[in-house]
N, C-alpha and C positions, 0 to 999 in steps of 0.2 A: 117597350113603348112602340107604338105604331106610327106610320107616317102616311101621308096622302098617297093615293094610288097613282096620281100623275107625277109624283116626285121621281126623279131618276133613281133607279134601283140597281143594286149589284148583287150577284151571288158572292159567296165567300171567295171562290176562285177569281172572279172578276175584281173583287176588292183587293186581292193580293197583287194583281197586275197593276191596278191604278196606284196603289200605295208604293209599289216598286218604282213606278215612273216619277212620282212626286218626290221621293227621297233619293232616287238614283242608287238605291240599295236593293237587295233581294228580300222582299217581304213575303213570307210563305203563308199558305192557308192555315198552318198551325199557329202562326203569329196572330192572324185575324181571329181564329177560334178562341185564343187566349183572351183577347180584348173583349169578345162577346161574353165569355164565361165569367169574367170578373167585372162586368158591367161598365167597362170603359166606353164601348160603343153601345149606346142606349136605344137608338132609333132603328129597331129591327122588327122584321116580321118572320114568324116561323111557319114555313109551308111544308107540304109533303115532300118537296124536293130539297129541303134544307132551309137555312137562314137566308133572308133577303135584307140587305143593308141600304141605308140612305147614302147615296153617292156623295152628297155635299158634306155630310158628317165625316165620312171616311177621309175625303180630301182635306177638310179643315183640320182634323185631328193630326194627320201626318205632316201637313205643312207647318202647323204650330209646333209639333214635336221636333222637326228638323230645325226650325228657327230657334227654339229654346236650346237645342244642343249646340248650335253654332254660337249663339250669344253667350252660353255658359263658358265655352272655350275662350272666346274673345275676352270676356271679363276676367277669366282666370289668368290669361297669359299676355294679354295686351300686345299681340303681334299678329302679323298676317300668317295664315296657315294654308298649306297646300292640301286642299281636301281631296284632290286626285290621289294623293299618296296615303289617304286613310284606307284605301282598298275595301271600303265598306260594302261594295257590291259582291264580295266573296263570302260564302258561308264558312262556318268554322271547319267543316269537313274539307274545304278547299285550302284553307290556310294551314291545315295540319295534314295535307295530302300525303299519300303513300308512306314512305319511311320516316317522314318528319315526326310522326307520333308513335314511334316504337318505344319511346321512353320520355317521360316528362322532364322538362328542364326550365327552371325559373330564369327569366331574363333573356330569352331568345327572341329574335325578330322573325317575322313571317317570310316565307319563301318568295312571295310576290314582290317584296321590297328588293331582294337580290335580283330577281328577273328584270325588274324595271330598269335598274341602272346597268346591268351587265349584258342584257341582250342587245340586239342591233337596231331596235326600233327607235324612231325619233317622234316627238310630238311637240305641242306648244311649250311644254316645260323642259323637256329633255331635247335640246336642239341639236345634239350631235351624238354619235355612237362612240363609246369609249373602248369597247373590247370587241374582238371577233373570234370566231371558232378557231381553235388551235393555240390561242394565247394561254399563258400561265398566270394564274392569280394567286396571291398569298393572303391567307387569313391568320395573322399572328396571335389572335385571341379566338381560337376556333370554337370554343363552347361545345355545343351539341352537333356541329357540322352542317348547319343550314347552308352556308356558302358553298361548301364542298359538294353537297348533293345537287344543288341547283346548277353549279358549274358543270357537273357531269351531264345533267339533263340538257344543257345548252351547248355541249360539245367543247367545253373549255377545261383545260387542266387546272388543278388547284392543289396547293399545299396548305395544310392547317397545322398550327402549333398551339398547344395548350399546356399549362403547368399541371393540370389535373389529369391523373392517370385514368380516372373514370370517364371524364369528358372525352378523352381520346378513344376509349373503348366504345362509347356511344357512337361517335362519328365513324369509326372504322367498321362497326357492325352495320351501320346504314349502307355503307358502300361495298361491303363484301359480296362477292359473287358466290352464293350459297348453293350447294348441291341439295336440292329440295327432297329428293328421295332419301338421302342420308339423314337429313334433318327430321323427316317424318319417322324414320326407323328409331333414331335416338330418343325422340319425344315419346314414342310408343313405349319404350322400355321404362322410361321415367314414370309415365302415367300408370303403367301396370304396377310398379312398385308403390306408388302413392295410393292407388285404389285398394291395395291389399294390406296397407298398414293399419294396425288395430286402433291406434290413437286417432288417426285421421278418420277412420270409419265411424268411431263414436262421435267425433266432433261433427261429422256431416249429418248423422242421424239427429243429433241435438239441434243443429242448425235448421234442419227441415221441420222438425216439430215446432221450434221457436218461431219460424216464419209463418206457419199456419196460425198459431195463437196470436201473434202480433198483428197479422192482417185483420183478423176479426176484431181485435181490441181497437185498432186504429180506425176501422170503419165505424165503430160505435161512437168513439169519443172525438174523432177528427174527420168527420165526413167531408169529402172533397166534391165540389169546390166551396161548399157552404162555410166551412171553418175558415178557409183562407180569406173569403170575402168578409166574414164577420171581423176577422183580425184587422184587415185593411181599412175597414170602416170604423174601427174603434169600439165595436160592440163587445169584444172579448179581450180580457187582459191575458195576452198570450203567455207571458212568463209564468204567472201564477197557475194558470190552468195546465200548462205544459208540465210544470214541476210536480203538480199534484198527481197527474196521471202517470208520470214516469215512476214515481214512488209506488204507485198502485201496481204497476206491471212488474216491478222488481221481484215481488213475491213469486210470480210464475217463473221468472228467469232463474232465480236461485234454486227453486224446486227441481227444475229440469237439469241444472248443473249437478245437483246432488244425485239425481236419478242415474245419470250416466258417468258419475265420478270424473267430471271434466274440470281440469285446473286451467282457468282462463286468466289467472292473476299475472300481474307484471311486478317487477322489482324496481320501485321508484328510487331506491337508494343506490342502485348499482351505477358504476361509471360506464358500463357498456350500454350503448344505444339499444342493442337488441333486447337486453333485459328490461329496460325501462319502457319501451314502446311496443312490445309485442306480447300477446298472450302466450302462456307456456305451451299450449297446443300448437300454435303457429311456429314458435321457436323450434319445436320438435320437427315439424314438417319442413321448415327451411333447412335445417341441418341434414335431413334425409335427402332432399333434392340436391343440395349443394354437393354432398358426397358423391352422388351418382353423376352429376354434371362434370365434376372434376376428373372423372375417370375416362371421359370421352377423348379419344385419340386426336380427332380432327380439331385443330385450334379454331378455325372459323366457326364450326358448329358449337364448340365449347363456349366460345365467347358470346355467341348469339343467345344460347340458352341461359348463360349467366345473366345476360341483360334482361331476358324475360323474367328470370327469377327475381332480380332487383325491382323490376317494374311491378311484379306481383307483390313483393314485400312492401313497397311504398303504399299500395292500396289497402293493406290490411294492418296498418299501424293502429295502435289502441288510442285513437283520437276521434273527436267528433267530426262529422262531415264538414261542418263550416269552419273547422280549424285545420283542415288538411294541409294548407300551405304554411301554417305558422306553428303548429304543435305547441299549444299552450299548456295542456295538462293531460296526462294519460287517463283514459276512461275505462272503467271496469264494470260498469253496470248500465242498464237502460237509461236513456236520457231523452229529453224533448229536443228535437232537431228543428231549429228555426229555418234551416235551408229547405227541409221537406215538409214542414208543418205537421209533424207526427212524431211518435216515439220511434227511436232507432236504438239499435243495440251494438255493443262492441263486437269486433270481428273475432271469430272463434276458430275458423279454418281458412286456409288459403286455396283450398281445392278448386272452387268455382272460378276464382280469379286467375289462377294458373292456367286452367284450360282455356278460358276466354282469351287471355293474352297470347297464348301459344297460337291459337287460330288467327287472331288479329295480326300478329307479327308475320306469320306465313303469308297471309293475304296481302299485306302491305309490301312485302318483298317481291311477290309476283307482280303486283301493280307497277312497282318501280322498274322491274326487270324489262318491261315492255318499253320503257322510256330511256333506258341506259344508252350511253354512247361509249365508244371505244376510246376513252381518255383516262388519264391518270389522276387519281385523288388519294391522298393519304394524310392522316393526322398523326404527328409525332409529339411525344411528350418532351417538353423543354421550356426554358425560360427565354422568351423572345428578346429580352434585353441584351443577351450575349450569345445567343445560339448561332452556330455555323450551319446555315440552312442547307448546305450541300452535303453534309457528312452524317446525316441522321436517317435518311430514307432507306427503306428496305428494297426498293425497286431501283436498280442501277440505270435502267432506261429512262426513268423519270428524273433521276439525278442528272443524267446527261442532257436531257431536254432543258432543264432549268439552267444548267451551266451554259448552254449554247444560246438560249433565248432570253434568259433572265425573266423576272416577273414583269408583266406589262402593267401591273397595278395591284392594288389592295382593296378588298372589301371586308370590313370587319366591324365588330362591336366590342370595344374594350370593356372590362369590368367597370362598374360605376363606383364612385368614391363613397366608401362607408355605407353601402346599401345592402349588398348580398354577401353572405358567406358561401363562396362557391364550393368549398369542400363539405361544409356542414349540411348543405341542402341534400346531399347524398350520403350522409353519415352511415345509414343502414347498409349501403352498397359497399363502402370501404370495409366494414366489418364482415359482411357476408363473404365477400370475395378476397378478403385479406390483402387489400391493395395498399401500397405506401401512400401517405399523405404528404403534401408539400404546402401546407397552410402558410408557412412563413414566407413563401415566395409570391403569395397573392398580391397583386397591385390593387390598391384601394380597399384593403381588408376592412370588413365590417367592424372588427375589434378596434381599429384605429380611429373610427368615427369620421366626422366631417368637419372637424375644427380646422382653423386656418393652417396649422402645421401639417395636418393630414392632407389637405388640398394641395399644398405646395409640394409635398413629397410625391403625391399622385402626378402632378404636372411633370416633375422631373423624371419619374419612372416611365410614364407613357411616352414622353419625348425621347427617352433613351431607347425605347423599342423602335421608334420610327427612324432614329439615327442609325441604329444597328442594321435595320432593313435596307437602308439606302444603297449600299454597294451592290446589292443583289437585284436592284431594279433596272429595267431597260432605260434607254436614254431619255425618252419622254414618257412619263407615267402618270396615271390617274389613281387617286386614293379616295375611297369613300368610307367614312366613319359614321356609324350609327350610334348616337348617344343621347341620353337625357341630360343635357348640359345645363342644369339649373344654376350652377355657379359660374358659368361663362368661362370655362377653363380651356376650351379647345382652340380658340384663336391664339392663345399664349403657347399652347403645346405645339401648334403648327409652326409658329415663329421660332421656338427653341429648337425644333427638329430640322429647320431649314426648308420648310415646305411653304408654298403660297396657298392661301385660302381663297378659292375661286368663288364658292357659293355656299349658302346654308339653306337647305330645304327643311321647313318645319312641318311636321305631319301630326295630326291628331290621332291618337291611338284609341280606337273605339271599343275593341274587344280584348280585354286583358286576360291573361292566363288565370285559371282557378277562380274566375269570377271576381277578381280584385276590383274594388270600386274606386271611384275618384277619377277626375280628369287628368290625363297624362299626355305629355308632349314628347316627341322624339325629334331630334335634328339629324339630318344627313349632311355631314360636312364633306364638300368636294374640295380636295387638295390637289395641287399639281406641282410638278417639279421637273428638273432636268439634271440628270447625273453629271452631264458635261459641265453645266453651269456651276455645279457645286464643287467640281474638281474631284469627285469621288471616283 
């Protein structure tokens, strides 16, 4: 659709700048091209220099989108939200910067949230500075180590505690000072072994041929962007067309598997996670890499490459792309993928993913190395309800510092009541690395549900953690707790633990992990206390 010559016009780049100002978020040229491609922005002219857009339409679209977003949150939660804390101005690459993305973790908060409350700046919402460089912070529910990493970046010491052995591994790998030449040498040995393995070679050849055939098939039956547009406008019945063509492509898939004698099957009846959710070829490759990694003498290198292996394993599970976070049913044949609007196939080899994650991990470690400060951080495995925080650290200097200074405060996000199984989300890792599990010590276990009794138990156990922590806190301390408190439990927890609730910041979460949909709210509870006043 064209518009009058005298109407204010924008190039795609100019439109991205205007849209960014309207929404106070970062709208990229790729975002604008997407809206053009799918007919959302209609008043456009195509010139030799590219698309020209109607300025009024661009502004109106983004103003209305922002208004709908805010109204949607207001209608869903009926409370005042702090949109400053949505951090919507950051791209995903910034909210998953450097080592924060060396392994996926469900339920983690973004590093900008830690920075906002822990750094020394003040603004109209944060009217005082709570911590300073050289302080020591505790995270008694460490998860994947976001608090620890950001404390390092800010020049603050931090101790993390987690009941999960694998969570501690993730956190400590992020913080380890790795010898990169040694890492490269060990990775090269493993790659050489994988490249020469007969089963892996056949799987890669099959994958290459399959990719070529599938590309042509998808171009023919699911042309982009025409197919997506037809689906969005209701001209095509997506499910029936997708299912029909998936069955059609299965013939080619099975013929290739027979040609190379590839066993891609899974064993759905097995009690082992690896048997149920990984093709036989990938199970073979995992065992091969694991054996080689476990022979590495350097513990930091061995742990880091173990983490790369589990990250790789997570990406090659026998599941559909849109079920990656939930694992509904193992997939063993081509299927129509509603995430990508085309036919996709089950994973047959981990080769490409392994090499990609090796390179990505090394790059992220180098990026973080330039930001590191000379401070102490460590995550220990333990139960924060009864842990002696001074007798578990491997670094005696760090132990002495905590003993002398105590913790100036806490920044943490406890497990949610009956929402996430924190061990099962990494079941593959526990089996591959043969790590002990402590499911029975999880607070707010998914298996306990969210009934009244489970919520009461949750309140008691979280309060117990904060009571156990109190003797290790400095005289006047600040505590920040990030939680989706849909049941309103944290004021009661604060009271039971003997802390004063100072403030509750409510933030809209706009970009959830793994593309999870639905409006989501997080609270940041600010608690205060005095160890002198409590008599501790």
